[in-house]
C-alpha atoms as one frame of an Amber mdcrd trajectory, in Angstrom:
protein
 -12.964 -20.430-169.587 -10.511 -22.567-172.395 -10.558 -18.930-174.974  -9.457
 -16.391-171.679  -6.877 -18.564-170.755  -4.951 -19.108-174.482  -4.913 -15.176
-174.354  -1.526 -14.155-175.526  -0.751 -12.473-171.936  -1.124 -15.618-170.042
   1.553 -17.600-172.705   3.660 -18.264-169.521   1.514 -17.423-166.282   0.516
 -20.244-163.574  -3.507 -21.207-163.180  -3.580 -18.891-159.910  -1.889 -16.210
-161.751  -4.916 -16.339-164.920  -7.237 -16.776-162.223  -6.091 -13.935-159.597
  -5.910 -11.470-163.060  -9.434 -12.435-164.431 -10.859 -11.386-160.837  -9.534
  -8.692-160.605 -11.242  -8.063-164.336 -14.454  -8.718-162.360 -14.400 -12.260
-164.670 -15.291 -15.224-162.642 -15.096 -18.526-164.673 -14.826 -21.291-161.925
 -12.579 -22.199-159.348  -8.144 -22.595-159.624  -9.486 -26.213-159.207 -12.153
 -26.197-162.120  -9.135 -24.236-164.370  -6.625 -27.168-163.862  -9.449 -29.677
-164.120 -10.739 -28.357-167.622  -7.198 -27.640-168.955  -6.204 -31.563-167.280
  -8.986 -32.487-169.952  -7.267 -31.077-172.879  -3.643 -32.287-171.466  -2.436
 -28.283-170.585  -1.270 -28.894-167.482   1.966 -28.230-166.687   4.301 -25.826
-167.355   3.300 -23.066-169.871   6.780 -21.756-170.540   8.965 -21.978-173.132
  11.815 -24.773-172.041  15.700 -23.599-172.520  17.677 -26.198-174.568  20.391
 -26.643-173.211  23.472 -27.064-176.266  25.416 -30.873-176.305  28.614 -31.108
-174.099  31.542 -31.950-175.729  34.253 -33.905-174.325  37.490 -31.878-175.167
  40.412 -34.088-176.701  43.495 -33.487-176.372  45.894 -34.968-179.642  49.693
 -34.592-178.961  51.697 -35.061-181.961  54.711 -35.284-180.605  56.399 -35.416
-176.610  55.843 -32.853-174.375  53.128 -31.611-175.461  50.175 -33.117-173.436
  50.196 -33.639-169.726  47.999 -35.178-166.793  49.100 -35.303-163.226  47.849
 -37.579-160.583  47.318 -35.864-157.052  47.678 -38.540-154.304  46.800 -38.378
-149.987  49.446 -39.895-148.446  50.105 -40.789-144.766  53.526 -38.896-143.778
  55.964 -37.702-140.979  53.439 -35.112-141.031  49.516 -35.751-140.593  49.063
 -35.675-143.902  51.145 -34.886-147.340  50.260 -34.243-150.759  51.901 -35.772
-153.484  51.627 -34.717-157.097  53.276 -36.842-159.880  53.099 -35.492-163.207
  52.969 -37.647-166.792  53.030 -36.657-170.344  50.208 -38.464-172.584  53.071
 -40.757-173.808  53.330 -42.576-170.244  56.656 -41.593-169.130  57.318 -39.392
-165.549  58.099 -35.953-165.360  60.600 -35.960-162.656  63.097 -32.345-162.094
């Protein structure tokens, strides 16, 4: 039965799919639970597909070599004369507030 499951056409198929395909070809090796039991005994139960690996995320780093090159901001929600007011404060990375 392991030879049937290890065929290249079943490399990324689930156990019920393999069982149904073999039944369509008039080959009966056992029930689906038997397939699972035998595959579990050889540690092959689980996802049979190759898993994609995600590339490592590099956090962007901002480097200013002089003033007014890199900016940050803070948005604050304030209760004001209207229901809510959003207050945005731009700031350079040097720590100085930008006022226009």
